[in-house]
C-alpha positions in Angstrom: 30.2 16.6 19.4 26.7 17.1 17.9 23.9 15.4 19.8 22.2 12.7 17.8 18.6 13.1 16.6 16.7 10.3 18.5 13.9 8.4 16.7 11.3 6.0 18.0 10.6 3.7 15.1 7.3 1.9 14.5 7.3 -0.4 11.5 6.8 -3.7 9.9 7.5 -5.6 6.7 9.7 -4.8 3.6 8.8 -1.1 3.8 10.2 -1.0 7.3 13.3 -2.9 6.5 14.7 -0.6 3.8 13.8 2.5 5.8 15.6 1.2 8.9 18.7 0.3 6.9 18.8 3.8 5.5 18.4 5.4 9.0 21.1 3.2 10.5 23.6 4.4 7.9 23.2 8.1 9.1 25.6 8.7 12.0 23.6 11.8 13.0 20.5 9.7 13.8 19.9 7.3 16.6 17.2 4.7 16.7 16.1 4.7 20.4 13.7 1.8 20.0 11.8 -0.3 17.5 8.2 -1.3 17.8 6.9 -3.8 15.3 3.3 -4.9 14.8 2.1 -7.0 17.7 1.2 -9.9 15.4 4.5 -9.6 13.4 6.0 -12.7 11.8 8.9 -10.5 10.7 12.3 -11.4 12.1 14.3 -8.8 10.2 13.7 -5.8 12.5 14.3 -7.9 15.6 17.6 -9.1 14.1 18.7 -5.6 13.3 17.8 -4.5 16.8 20.0 -7.2 18.2 22.8 -6.3 15.9 22.8 -2.6 16.8 21.8 -2.9 20.5 18.4 -1.2 20.0 15.5 -1.9 22.4 12.9 -4.0 20.6 9.5 -3.5 22.2 6.7 -6.0 21.7 3.9 -6.4 22.4 2.8 -2.8 22.8 -0.5 -1.0 23.3 0.7 2.2 21.8 -1.9 4.4 23.6 -1.6 2.8 27.0 -0.3 4.6 30.1 2.4 1.9 30.5 3.8 2.6 27.0 3.5 6.3 27.4 5.7 6.2 30.5 8.1 3.9 28.8 8.4 5.9 25.6 8.8 9.2 27.6 12.0 7.8 29.2 13.7 7.6 25.8 13.5 11.4 25.2 12.9 11.0 21.4 13.0 13.9 19.0 10.6 12.2 16.6 8.4 9.1 16.2 8.4 7.6 12.8 5.7 5.2 11.5 6.3 3.0 8.4 3.6 0.3 7.7 2.6 0.3 11.4 -1.0 -0.7 12.2 -2.0 1.0 15.5 -3.7 4.4 15.6 -1.7 7.0 17.6 -3.8 9.1 19.9 -2.9 12.8 20.7 -1.0 12.2 23.9 1.4 9.7 22.3 1.8 11.4 18.9 2.6 14.7 20.6 5.2 13.2 23.0 8.4 13.7 21.0 9.8 17.2 20.4 9.0 17.1 16.7 5.8 15.0 17.0 5.1 11.9 15.0 5.2 11.4 11.2 3.9 8.6 8.9 4.8 7.5 5.4 1.8 6.7 3.3 1.9 5.0 -0.2 -1.0 7.2 -1.4 -1.5 10.7 -2.9 -3.1 12.6 -0.1 -5.7 13.9 0.5 -7.4 11.7 -2.2 -6.1 8.3 -1.3 -6.4 7.9 2.5 -6.9 4.6 4.1 -5.9 1.0 3.1 -4.8 -1.0 0.1 -4.0 2.2 -1.8 -2.0 0.7 -4.7 -4.9 -1.7 -5.5 -7.5 1.1 -5.5 -5.3 3.4 -7.6 -5.2 0.7 -10.3 -8.9 -0.2 -10.0 -9.7 3.6 -10.5 -7.5 3.7 -13.6 -5.2 6.4 -12.2 -2.3 7.6 -14.3 -0.1 8.2 -11.3 0.1 7.2 -7.6 1.7 9.2 -4.7 3.9 8.6 -1.7 3.3 11.1 1.1 5.0 11.8 4.4 2.7 13.6 6.8 2.3 14.4 10.5 0.0 12.2 12.5 -3.1 13.8 13.9 -6.5 12.6 15.1 -7.7 11.6 11.7 -6.7 8.8 9.3 -4.0 10.1 7.0 -5.2 13.7 7.5 -2.2 15.4 9.0 -0.1 18.2 7.4 2.0 17.1 4.5 5.8 17.3 4.7 6.7 15.7 1.4 4.8 14.2 -1.5 6.1 12.6 -4.7 4.1 11.1 -7.6 5.0 8.2 -9.9 3.4 7.3 -13.3 1.2 4.4 -13.9 1.1 2.9 -17.4 -0.8 0.0 -18.9 2.3 -2.1 -18.4 2.0 -1.7 -14.6 0.2 -3.9 -12.2 0.1 -4.4 -8.4 3.6 -6.1 -8.4 5.3 -3.3 -10.3 3.8 -0.5 -8.2 4.6 -2.4 -5.0 8.3 -2.6 -6.1 8.3 1.2 -6.8 6.8 1.9 -3.4 9.2 -0.4 -1.6 12.1 1.4 -3.2 10.8 5.0 -3.0 9.1 5.1 0.4 12.4 4.9 2.4 14.0 7.6 0.3 11.1 10.1 0.7 10.7 9.3 4.4 14.5 9.7 5.0 14.4 13.1 3.2 11.5 14.2 5.4 13.3 13.2 8.6 16.4 15.1 7.5 14.4 18.2 6.8 12.8 18.0 10.2 16.2 17.5 11.8 17.7 20.5 9.9 14.7 22.7 10.5 13.8 23.1 6.8 10.6 21.0 6.6 7.3 22.3 5.4 3.8 21.8 6.9 1.2 21.8 4.2 -2.4 21.5 5.5 -4.3 19.0 3.3 -7.3 21.3 2.9 -5.1 23.7 0.9 -5.0 20.9 -1.8 -8.7 20.0 -1.4 -11.5 20.5 1.2 -12.7 17.0 0.4 -10.5 14.0 0.9 -11.2 10.4 -0.2 -11.0 7.3 1.9 -10.2 3.7 0.7 -11.5 0.8 2.7 -9.5 -2.4 3.4 -10.2 -5.1 0.8 -11.6 -8.3 2.2 -12.3 -11.9 1.2 -14.9 -11.8 -1.6 -13.7 -8.5 -3.1 -11.6 -10.5 -5.6 -14.5 -11.7 -7.6 -14.7 -10.5 -11.2 -17.9 -8.8 -12.4 -18.1 -9.7 -16.1 -20.8 -7.1 -16.5 -18.1 -4.4 -16.3 -16.3 -2.9 -19.3 -13.2 -4.5 -20.7 -11.1 -1.6 -19.4 -12.6 -2.0 -15.9 -11.9 -5.7 -15.8 -8.3 -5.2 -17.1 -7.7 -2.7 -14.2 -9.4 -5.0 -11.7 -7.3 -8.0 -12.6 -4.0 -6.2 -12.6 -4.8 -4.5 -9.3 -4.8 -7.7 -7.3 -2.4 -9.9 -9.4 0.4 -11.8 -7.7 1.7 -11.2 -5.0 -1.9 -10.2 -4.3 -4.7 -12.8 -4.0 -5.5 -12.7 -7.8 -8.9 -12.0 -9.3 -11.4 -14.9 -9.2 -14.3 -16.3 -11.2 -16.2 -19.6 -11.4 -16.8 -22.0 -14.2 -19.3 -24.8 -13.5 -18.6 -24.4 -9.8 -14.8 -24.6 -10.2 -12.9 -21.6 -9.0 -10.6 -19.9 -11.5 -7.9 -17.5 -10.4 -7.0 -14.9 -13.1 -3.6 -13.3 -12.9 -3.4 -11.4 -16.2 -5.7 -10.3 -19.0 -5.1 -8.5 -22.2 -7.0 -5.4 -23.0 -7.2 -3.9 -26.5 -9.0 -0.6 -27.1 -9.3 -1.6 -30.7 -11.5 -4.7 -30.1 -15.1 -4.2 -31.4 -17.9 -2.9 -29.1 -21.1 -4.9 -29.3 -23.7 -6.6 -27.1 -23.4 -10.2 -26.0 -23.4 -12.4 -23.0 -20.9 -11.1 -20.4 -18.7 -13.9 -18.9 -19.1 -16.2 -21.9 -16.0 -17.6 -23.4 -16.4 -16.7 -27.1 -13.1 -18.0 -28.5 -9.6 -19.3 -27.8 -6.3 -17.9 -29.0 -3.2 -20.1 -28.5 -4.9 -21.7 -25.5 -6.0 -18.3 -24.0 -9.7 -17.9 -23.4 -11.4 -14.9 -24.9 -14.2 -13.6 -22.7 -17.1 -11.3 -23.5 -17.5 -8.3 -21.3 -20.1 -5.6 -21.1 -18.8 -3.7 -24.1 -16.2 -5.9 -25.8 -13.9 -8.7 -24.7 -10.6 -9.5 -23.0 -8.1 -12.3 -23.4 -7.1 -14.3 -20.3 -3.4 -14.7 -20.5 -2.7 -16.3 -17.1 -5.0 -18.3 -15.0 -5.0 -21.2 -12.5 -7.9 -23.7 -12.1 -8.7 -27.4 -11.7 -10.9 -27.2 -14.8 -9.9 -26.4 -18.4 -11.7 -23.5 -19.9 -13.5 -24.1 -23.2 -15.4 -22.1 -25.8 -19.1 -21.7 -24.7 -18.3 -21.9 -21.0 -19.9 -19.2 -18.8 -17.8 -17.5 -16.2 -19.6 -16.1 -13.2 -19.0 -14.5 -9.7 -20.4 -17.5 -7.9 
């Protein structure tokens, strides 16, 4: 009987759920333990661990001597990270026979870091990537095993990209695990693609404010990048906060100078707002105040 390929699984959230389900269906694989985020509010992984008799380890300081000794006793072939939030140091990521891999919803080496789907939309990218890579001392800098890209159109927003990533990350991660198990995996150093990577910082409170001094295209991309289930873009009208979930962009609208942020018209109840170069139509918004022609929208 073939010996099972043992995996230590570090994960959280919907990304981690679908991947775990896929791994559990493969009888040649064995999940030795599951480590969620220490602040997890997710009961799904714990429930699955109980159902399958898998050790569920929380809280964990992943680089501590205590965890190293505990993890060593499992004799794992591979550690797998899927939406896990602790940084692995060399001693722990090199512990398994085949090291440690991570699935990243970004096109490496150009979209390292955090909130990648939001940044890809803000930057008006025409595609985004999902990459499975080895963990090393850097942030998302390890050798690439697999990478797939997916198109972004003007019909896409944060919600649609998130759904694609939720569905595709488990497939790509599973394929990478199988290739490692079967000895057919590749290791592609990222500097072969580019000597210069790009890092994206985590978005914070205040980053949701709309700058009406930007172009219509930039505002369209910004609004769709953080639409629901994100925090939504925000602006202010006479001190009332306005949350903007969707705007219409039309490249055919005239280009002319005006007052950025001013509501210059209404169309079926939808405010039309002047931008740096043209204007956009707000299709979906939430606010205590009713927006009217002549109102000025501002970032504070």
